[in-house]
N, C-alpha and C positions, 0 to 999 in steps of 0.2 A: 388340728386332729391326728389323732395317734396311730398306730397299725394299725392295733385292734380295731379301733373304731371303721378307719379304712375297710379295711377285710370288711367288718357286719355292716357298713353301707354296699360295697357291694356284691353283697352275700345276698342284705334286701334288693337291691336291685336287679341282679339276675332274677328272681325270684318273679317281682311281680312284670319283669321285662318279658314274659314267659307271654305266649299271644293267649289273651282275653283274660290272663287273671286280676287285673286293678276291676276287669268288668264284673267279675265273678265276686268279687269282694265288694264290689259299687249296687252293686244288684240285693244289696241284703245288707243297705247300709241302716234301715228307718227299721233295723230290731226284730224284724219278722220275720220269721222262721220261712221258707220255701221248700215246697216240694221239688224235686231233680226236674218236674215237667217244667212245674211255674218256675223255676231258676233259667231253664232253657229257653223257656218263652221269653224272658224278661231281658235276658242277652240279646238275646237272635241270633241273629245267622250261626248259634254257636254248635256242630257236630258230638250226638253225646259222646264217643269216644275223646272226644277234648275235656267236653266238659265233665266225663271223669275225671283226668288226668287230670284237669287243670285242682278239683275239688279235692281229689290224692296228694296231691301237694301242699295244699294249703293246710290241708289238715298237719299233715306233717310236720308244719310250719309250725304249728301253734296259731296260725290266725280265722280259723273256721271249724266246725261241729256238725253232727249229725245228732239231735236227739228222737222223740218220739213224733215233734209234730213237725221234723224237717231240719233242712242243715238253716246254719245260719252264724254269723262272725261271735270269736270267744271273744273275753275280756282283751286280750290283745290287738285283734282285727279289730276292734271297736277304737282302741285308743289309735292305730294306724290312720282308721278312715278319721276320725276326730281331725288328726292332722290334716288329711291329706281334704277338708272339707269345703277350705280355701280355692279348692280348684276350680266350684263350680264360678266363685263369681269369676272369678283370672280368667274359664273359658269364653263365659259374658264379654268380656274387655276385649278377649283375641276377637276373636268371633266380627265383634265390630270392627275393629283392626283389619281384620283383611276384607272384612267387604269395602273398607274405604282403598282398602290399597286396590283391588278389585275394580272399583272402578275407576281408580287413577292409571290404570294397565291400558283400561277401554279405552283413555281420551288417546 
């Protein structure tokens, strides 16, 4: 990987590591626009201040937009979510492995 690619990956990870950033994008993965309130409810325990901050950051990064129907992912954001789609399948496998680890520890 080139130095420029490393910088780009680092910058993207820094953005996505921000608290709730991935959850905000994930809540929009079905492609349906959401109002601020609906987005907040979809994410759960996020405060309005934090949600506002994440929305601003993700919009500046070109991953999220807003129109008359509400907040949505841009084409770039949809591309990122498509690449993260395997996360759901992996999460199921991981959760199962954690259950097995817990069972072994209890013995």
